[in-house]
C-alpha positions in Angstrom: 63.9 54.1 -38.1 62.4 57.1 -36.4 65.9 58.4 -35.4 67.2 57.9 -39.0 64.3 60.0 -40.5 64.9 62.8 -38.0 68.6 62.9 -38.8 67.9 63.0 -42.5 65.4 65.9 -42.1 68.0 67.9 -40.2 70.5 67.3 -43.0 67.9 68.6 -45.5 67.5 71.8 -43.4 71.3 72.3 -42.9 72.2 72.1 -46.6 71.0 74.2 -49.6 68.0 72.8 -51.4 68.9 71.1 -54.7 66.3 69.7 -57.1 67.0 66.5 -59.0 64.5 65.7 -61.8 64.3 62.1 -62.9 62.8 61.4 -66.3 62.1 57.7 -67.1 62.3 57.1 -70.9 61.5 54.1 -73.0 61.5 54.6 -76.8 60.8 58.4 -76.4 63.0 59.8 -79.2 60.1 62.0 -80.5 59.6 63.9 -77.2 62.6 63.5 -75.0 64.6 66.5 -76.2 61.8 69.0 -75.8 60.9 67.8 -72.3 64.5 67.9 -71.1 65.0 71.4 -72.5 61.8 72.6 -70.8 63.1 71.2 -67.5 66.5 72.9 -67.9 64.7 76.2 -68.6 63.2 76.3 -65.1 66.6 77.0 -63.6 66.1 80.8 -63.2 62.7 80.3 -61.4 64.2 77.7 -59.1 67.1 80.1 -58.3 64.7 82.8 -57.3 63.3 80.3 -54.7 66.9 79.6 -53.4 66.9 76.1 -55.0 69.9 74.9 -56.9 69.5 72.9 -60.1 67.8 71.3 -61.7 70.0 68.2 -61.9 68.4 66.3 -64.8 68.7 62.6 -64.9 67.2 60.6 -67.8 66.9 56.9 -67.1 66.8 55.1 -70.5 64.9 51.9 -69.7 66.2 49.7 -72.4 65.1 51.8 -75.4 65.5 50.4 -78.9 65.3 53.8 -80.6 67.5 57.0 -80.5 66.5 58.1 -77.0 69.9 57.6 -75.4 71.7 59.1 -78.4 69.6 62.3 -78.2 70.1 62.6 -74.4 73.9 62.2 -74.8 74.0 65.1 -77.2 72.4 67.5 -74.7 74.8 69.2 -72.3 74.1 69.3 -68.6 72.0 66.1 -68.6 73.0 62.9 -66.9 72.1 59.6 -68.7 71.6 56.4 -66.7 70.9 53.3 -68.8 69.2 50.0 -68.3 70.4 47.4 -70.8 66.9 45.8 -70.8 63.5 47.2 -70.0 62.7 46.9 -66.3 59.6 49.0 -66.1 58.5 52.6 -65.3 58.9 52.2 -61.5 62.2 50.5 -61.8 63.6 53.4 -63.9 62.4 55.9 -61.3 64.0 54.1 -58.5 67.3 53.9 -60.4 67.1 57.6 -60.9 66.4 58.3 -57.3 69.4 56.3 -56.2 71.6 58.2 -58.6 70.3 61.7 -57.8 72.3 64.0 -55.5 69.6 66.6 -54.7 67.7 66.6 -51.4 64.5 67.4 -53.4 63.5 64.8 -56.0 61.1 65.3 -58.8 59.9 63.1 -61.7 57.8 63.5 -64.8 57.2 61.6 -68.0 59.2 62.0 -71.2 56.2 62.2 -73.5 55.3 65.9 -73.0 52.1 65.3 -71.1 53.2 67.0 -67.9 54.3 70.7 -67.9 57.8 71.1 -66.4 57.1 74.8 -66.0 54.9 73.8 -63.0 57.8 72.1 -61.1 58.7 75.4 -59.3 55.1 75.6 -58.1 55.4 72.1 -56.6 58.8 73.0 -55.1 57.1 76.1 -53.4 54.7 73.7 -51.7 57.6 71.7 -50.3 59.4 74.9 -49.1 56.2 75.8 -47.2 56.3 72.6 -45.1 54.9 69.8 -47.2 56.9 66.6 -47.9 55.2 65.5 -51.1 53.7 67.7 -53.8 51.6 66.0 -56.6 50.6 67.7 -59.8 46.9 66.9 -60.1 45.7 66.5 -63.7 42.1 66.0 -62.5 41.8 69.5 -60.9 43.8 71.4 -63.5 42.4 74.2 -65.6 42.9 72.4 -69.0 43.2 68.7 -69.7 43.5 66.7 -72.9 43.2 63.4 -71.1 41.1 60.8 -73.1 37.7 60.2 -71.5 38.5 56.5 -70.7 41.6 57.4 -68.8 39.9 60.3 -67.1 37.1 58.0 -65.8 39.8 55.4 -64.8 41.8 58.0 -62.9 38.7 59.3 -61.2 37.9 55.7 -60.1 41.3 55.0 -58.7 41.5 58.3 -56.9 38.2 57.5 -55.2 39.5 54.0 -54.3 42.6 55.5 -52.7 40.5 58.1 -50.9 38.2 55.5 -49.5 41.0 53.1 -48.5 43.1 55.9 -46.8 40.2 58.0 -45.4 41.7 61.1 -47.1 40.5 62.9 -50.3 42.9 62.5 -53.3 42.0 63.9 -56.7 44.8 62.2 -58.8 46.4 59.2 -57.3 48.3 58.2 -60.4 49.8 61.5 -61.4 53.3 61.1 -62.9 54.6 64.5 -61.9 55.7 64.9 -58.3 58.2 66.7 -56.1 59.2 65.3 -52.7 61.9 65.3 -50.0 64.4 62.6 -50.6 64.3 61.8 -46.8 60.8 60.3 -47.1 61.8 57.6 -49.6 62.7 55.1 -46.9 59.2 55.3 -45.5 57.6 54.9 -49.0 59.6 51.9 -50.1 59.0 49.2 -51.2 57.5 50.5 -54.4 56.7 48.4 -57.5 58.7 48.4 -60.8 55.7 48.9 -63.1 53.3 51.6 -64.1 51.5 51.0 -60.8 54.3 52.9 -59.0 52.4 56.1 -58.6 49.1 54.8 -57.1 51.0 52.7 -54.7 53.2 55.7 -53.8 50.1 57.7 -53.1 48.5 55.0 -51.0 51.7 54.4 -48.9 52.1 58.2 -48.4 48.7 58.5 -47.0 49.1 55.7 -44.6 52.6 56.7 -43.6 51.3 60.2 -42.6 53.4 62.0 -45.2 52.4 65.7 -45.5 51.0 65.6 -49.0 49.5 68.5 -51.1 48.0 68.4 -54.6 48.7 71.3 -57.1 46.5 71.7 -60.1 48.4 71.3 -63.4 47.3 71.3 -67.1 47.6 68.0 -69.0 48.4 67.5 -72.8 48.0 64.7 -75.2 51.2 62.6 -75.2 53.8 62.6 -77.9 54.2 59.1 -79.4 52.4 55.8 -78.5 51.1 55.2 -75.0 52.4 52.2 -73.1 49.5 52.1 -70.8 46.9 49.3 -71.2 43.6 50.5 -69.8 42.4 47.0 -68.9 45.6 45.2 -67.9 47.2 48.1 -66.1 43.8 49.1 -64.6 43.5 45.7 -62.9 47.1 46.0 -61.7 46.5 49.5 -60.3 43.4 48.3 -58.4 45.2 45.2 -57.1 48.2 47.2 -55.9 46.1 49.8 -54.2 44.0 47.3 -52.3 46.9 45.1 -51.2 48.9 48.1 -50.1 46.0 49.5 -48.0 45.4 46.0 -46.5 49.0 46.0 -45.2 48.3 49.2 -43.2 44.6 49.1 -42.1 42.8 45.8 -43.0 39.8 46.8 -40.9 39.1 49.7 -43.3 38.6 47.4 -46.3 37.3 44.2 -44.7 35.2 46.2 -42.2 33.4 48.2 -44.9 32.7 45.1 -46.9 31.6 43.3 -43.8 29.3 46.1 -42.8 27.8 46.0 -46.3 26.9 42.4 -45.9 25.4 43.0 -42.4 23.4 45.9 -43.9 21.9 43.6 -46.6 20.9 41.0 -43.9 19.3 43.8 -41.8 17.3 45.1 -44.7 15.9 41.7 -45.6 15.1 41.1 -41.9 13.2 44.4 -41.7 11.3 43.5 -44.9 10.3 40.1 -43.5 9.0 41.7 -40.3 7.0 44.2 -42.3 5.5 41.3 -44.4 4.6 39.4 -41.3 2.9 42.5 -39.7 1.0 42.8 -43.0 -0.3 39.2 -42.4 1.9 37.6 -45.1 2.7 34.1 -43.9 3.9 32.4 -47.1 7.0 33.4 -49.1 7.3 33.0 -52.8 10.5 32.1 -54.6 11.8 35.6 -54.4 11.2 35.8 -50.7 13.0 32.5 -50.1 15.9 33.7 -52.2 16.0 36.9 -50.2 16.2 34.9 -47.0 19.1 32.9 -48.5 20.9 36.1 -49.4 20.3 37.5 -45.9 21.8 34.4 -44.3 24.8 34.3 -46.5 25.6 38.0 -46.4 25.0 38.2 -42.6 27.4 35.4 -41.8 29.9 36.5 -44.4 29.6 40.1 -43.3 30.3 39.3 -39.7 33.2 37.0 -40.7 34.9 39.8 -42.8 34.4 42.4 -40.1 35.9 40.1 -37.5 38.8 39.2 -39.9 39.6 42.9 -40.3 39.7 43.5 -36.6 42.1 40.5 -36.1 44.3 41.6 -39.0 44.6 45.1 -37.6 46.2 43.7 -34.4 48.4 41.4 -36.4 49.6 44.1 -38.8 50.4 46.4 -35.9 52.9 43.8 -34.6 55.0 44.3 -37.7 54.5 47.9 -38.7 54.8 50.9 -36.3 52.8 53.2 -38.6 49.9 50.6 -39.0 47.9 51.9 -36.0 44.6 50.3 -35.2 42.6 53.0 -36.9 39.5 51.0 -37.5 36.8 51.1 -40.2 36.3 54.9 -40.1 39.9 56.0 -39.9 39.9 56.6 -36.1 38.5 54.7 -33.1 34.7 55.1 -32.6 34.4 53.0 -29.5 36.4 53.2 -26.3 37.2 50.5 -25.4 37.3 49.0 -28.9 34.2 47.2 -30.2 36.1 43.9 -30.4 36.6 43.9 -26.6 32.8 43.4 -26.3 32.7 40.4 -28.8 32.7 37.9 -26.0 29.4 38.9 -24.5 27.9 39.9 -27.9 28.7 36.4 -29.2 27.4 34.8 -26.1 24.1 36.6 -26.4 23.8 35.6 -30.1 24.5 31.9 -29.3 22.0 31.9 -26.4 19.2 33.6 -28.5 19.9 31.1 -31.3 19.7 28.1 -29.1 16.5 29.4 -27.5 14.9 29.9 -30.9 16.0 26.4 -32.0 14.6 24.8 -28.8 11.3 26.6 -29.1 11.0 25.7 -32.8 11.8 22.1 -32.0 9.3 22.0 -29.2 6.6 23.5 -31.5 7.3 20.8 -34.1 6.7 18.2 -31.4 3.4 19.8 -30.7 2.3 19.3 -34.3 3.3 22.6 -35.9 4.0 22.2 -39.6 7.7 22.4 -40.4 6.9 24.8 -43.2 6.0 27.3 -40.5 9.3 26.7 -38.6 12.0 26.5 -41.2 12.6 30.3 -41.2 13.0 30.3 -37.4 15.5 27.4 -37.6 17.5 29.2 -40.3 17.6 32.4 -38.2 18.7 30.2 -35.2 21.6 28.7 -37.2 22.7 32.1 -38.4 22.7 33.6 -34.9 24.7 30.6 -33.5 27.3 30.8 -36.3 27.7 34.6 -35.8 28.0 34.1 -32.1 30.7 31.5 -32.5 32.5 33.8 -34.9 32.4 36.7 -32.4 33.7 34.6 -29.5 36.5 33.1 -31.5 37.5 36.6 -32.8 37.5 37.9 -29.2 39.9 35.1 -28.1 42.3 35.7 -31.1 42.3 39.5 -30.5 43.1 39.0 -26.8 46.1 36.8 -27.8 47.3 39.3 -30.4 46.9 42.2 -28.0 49.0 40.4 -25.4 51.6 39.7 -28.1 51.6 43.4 -29.1 52.0 44.6 -25.6 54.8 42.1 -25.0 56.6 43.2 -28.2 56.3 46.8 -27.1 57.7 46.1 -23.7 60.6 44.2 -25.1 61.5 47.0 -27.5 61.1 49.5 -24.7 63.4 47.5 -22.4 66.0 47.1 -25.3 66.0 50.9 -25.9 66.4 51.4 -22.1 69.5 49.3 -22.1 
């Protein structure tokens, strides 16, 4: 795969740059003509950059109105038709496969995105980037409804956290990119979640990505985006895509959150005991329950993230074991110490259990010992989790090294 990408990049450099603009359209008879004409009008600006085109491809995604008829009446525009509606992402992928340019762009047919800014995005590509995104969230003017603005801000932050890189508009529908990067971004979904998944994959694939501020207008016609249904689809797609690259980032952060809750409750109990509080009320007992649950679950999720990172790296060359914070913090990795950390936790847990049991035989009231027994159980369970994780990671690391050696030997032959 690496050699193929390199060859395609050389081809891009050896041939004149040509921009192909894909416009997906589904029942857009009210706005399609104006948008297409505005795209055609950027030809002189592109020419001043040494870019041929634009080649304009409208992908009619099973429209039931006059969209296709209007496009056919416009000279210099290619029409590609789906007989039935396949979805926004599917229309874009059809357009990409039909395009002849080495630079690809896309924008919506509803007039929300300004085609006049496509040359600005092209300039970014000519300066060395591979993907230029028109950011509606950092533009000077925006007519985006408040609900969608809040939603886009939320999804941008989710993508930023998952990928450990700041993104202001993960779902922008106006982009320019080198055609040669498509193979590293696929597979991409067929629906409206195409753009956030593309952003997430681009970050994890190490694509050189730049955001360019653009204005945003109210759309022409009826919006096909469902805030609730598509919002859940966006979130689900972002999380699953990020999990396929760096599981430790997501599971590790959630796990650390659970461990932090357990630590806070533990500190609070110590403070209460130092303040001569020896009896817990119902809230105190419930807090202990939350600490036990979140502590064991937190360690389990953290361990699961560490194991998945090794497993994912077996199947994906770009899925490096980057860890919770985007890059390794410990050298050697923290999971290599799990064997003795787990052993210490198990030993301390058993000591507490034996001391508590011995105290009960000496006549101590069980009400004074239940908390120690609960802490003992949590430590033993956590210790077992750590040791098991260490064993699994050792096996996965051995498999990873073996796979790498086999591939190296095959390349040598």
